[in-house]
PyMOL CGO cylinders between C-alpha atoms (Angstrom):
from pymol import cmd
from pymol.cgo import CYLINDER

trace = [
    CYLINDER, 11.75, 1.04, -18.18, 9.51, 3.37, -16.65, 0.3, 1, 1, 1, 1, 1, 1,
    CYLINDER, 9.51, 3.37, -16.65, 7.82, 0.03, -14.81, 0.3, 1, 1, 1, 1, 1, 1,
    CYLINDER, 7.82, 0.03, -14.81, 11.09, -1.22, -13.23, 0.3, 1, 1, 1, 1, 1, 1,
    CYLINDER, 11.09, -1.22, -13.23, 11.38, 2.71, -11.64, 0.3, 1, 1, 1, 1, 1, 1,
    CYLINDER, 11.38, 2.71, -11.64, 7.61, 2.34, -10.59, 0.3, 1, 1, 1, 1, 1, 1,
    CYLINDER, 7.61, 2.34, -10.59, 8.20, -1.17, -8.98, 0.3, 1, 1, 1, 1, 1, 1,
    CYLINDER, 8.20, -1.17, -8.98, 11.45, 0.06, -7.36, 0.3, 1, 1, 1, 1, 1, 1,
    CYLINDER, 11.45, 0.06, -7.36, 9.92, 2.92, -5.79, 0.3, 1, 1, 1, 1, 1, 1,
    CYLINDER, 9.92, 2.92, -5.79, 6.69, 0.97, -4.73, 0.3, 1, 1, 1, 1, 1, 1,
    CYLINDER, 6.69, 0.97, -4.73, 9.22, -1.42, -3.03, 0.3, 1, 1, 1, 1, 1, 1,
    CYLINDER, 9.22, -1.42, -3.03, 11.68, 0.50, -1.52, 0.3, 1, 1, 1, 1, 1, 1,
    CYLINDER, 11.68, 0.50, -1.52, 8.59, 2.64, -0.27, 0.3, 1, 1, 1, 1, 1, 1,
    CYLINDER, 8.59, 2.64, -0.27, 6.82, -1.13, 1.28, 0.3, 1, 1, 1, 1, 1, 1,
    CYLINDER, 6.82, -1.13, 1.28, 9.39, -2.45, 3.02, 0.3, 1, 1, 1, 1, 1, 1,
    CYLINDER, 9.39, -2.45, 3.02, 10.48, 1.17, 4.76, 0.3, 1, 1, 1, 1, 1, 1,
    CYLINDER, 10.48, 1.17, 4.76, 6.69, 0.85, 5.74, 0.3, 1, 1, 1, 1, 1, 1,
    CYLINDER, 6.69, 0.85, 5.74, 6.99, -2.00, 7.17, 0.3, 1, 1, 1, 1, 1, 1,
    CYLINDER, 6.99, -2.00, 7.17, 10.60, -1.46, 8.35, 0.3, 1, 1, 1, 1, 1, 1,
    CYLINDER, 10.60, -1.46, 8.35, 10.37, 2.46, 9.89, 0.3, 1, 1, 1, 1, 1, 1,
    CYLINDER, 10.37, 2.46, 9.89, 6.68, 2.74, 10.56, 0.3, 1, 1, 1, 1, 1, 1,
    CYLINDER, 6.68, 2.74, 10.56, 5.12, -0.45, 11.70, 0.3, 1, 1, 1, 1, 1, 1,
    CYLINDER, 5.12, -0.45, 11.70, 3.46, -1.01, 8.62, 0.3, 1, 1, 1, 1, 1, 1,
    CYLINDER, 3.46, -1.01, 8.62, 0.80, 2.46, 9.09, 0.3, 1, 1, 1, 1, 1, 1,
    CYLINDER, 0.80, 2.46, 9.09, 0.53, 3.19, 5.94, 0.3, 1, 1, 1, 1, 1, 1,
    CYLINDER, 0.53, 3.19, 5.94, -0.50, -0.46, 4.14, 0.3, 1, 1, 1, 1, 1, 1,
    CYLINDER, -0.50, -0.46, 4.14, -2.79, -0.92, 7.61, 0.3, 1, 1, 1, 1, 1, 1,
    CYLINDER, -2.79, -0.92, 7.61, -4.78, 2.42, 6.85, 0.3, 1, 1, 1, 1, 1, 1,
    CYLINDER, -4.78, 2.42, 6.85, -4.54, 1.32, 2.92, 0.3, 1, 1, 1, 1, 1, 1,
    CYLINDER, -4.54, 1.32, 2.92, -6.12, -2.25, 3.13, 0.3, 1, 1, 1, 1, 1, 1,
    CYLINDER, -6.12, -2.25, 3.13, -8.88, -0.77, 5.89, 0.3, 1, 1, 1, 1, 1, 1,
    CYLINDER, -8.88, -0.77, 5.89, -9.82, 1.89, 3.30, 0.3, 1, 1, 1, 1, 1, 1,
    CYLINDER, -9.82, 1.89, 3.30, -10.35, -0.65, 0.42, 0.3, 1, 1, 1, 1, 1, 1,
    CYLINDER, -10.35, -0.65, 0.42, -11.90, -2.79, 2.48, 0.3, 1, 1, 1, 1, 1, 1,
    CYLINDER, -11.90, -2.79, 2.48, -14.50, 0.17, 3.03, 0.3, 1, 1, 1, 1, 1, 1,
    CYLINDER, -14.50, 0.17, 3.03, -14.91, 1.18, -0.30, 0.3, 1, 1, 1, 1, 1, 1,
    CYLINDER, -14.91, 1.18, -0.30, -15.34, -2.80, -1.71, 0.3, 1, 1, 1, 1, 1, 1,
    CYLINDER, -15.34, -2.80, -1.71, -18.31, -2.76, 1.37, 0.3, 1, 1, 1, 1, 1, 1,
    CYLINDER, -18.31, -2.76, 1.37, -19.61, 0.82, 0.01, 0.3, 1, 1, 1, 1, 1, 1,
    CYLINDER, -19.61, 0.82, 0.01, -20.18, -0.85, -2.97, 0.3, 1, 1, 1, 1, 1, 1,
    CYLINDER, -20.18, -0.85, -2.97, -21.44, -4.22, -2.20, 0.3, 1, 1, 1, 1, 1, 1,
    CYLINDER, -21.44, -4.22, -2.20, -18.85, -6.46, -3.31, 0.3, 1, 1, 1, 1, 1, 1,
]
cmd.load_cgo(trace, "trace")
């Protein structure tokens, strides 16, 4: 049940970000992950 609540919270956040925030949080997260993986050398 905890996993279902977590998935619902993440899904609602992603829908909100895409719908009302033009995906800014998603874009910044992806860019940060790319930067970190390039620092590690993967």
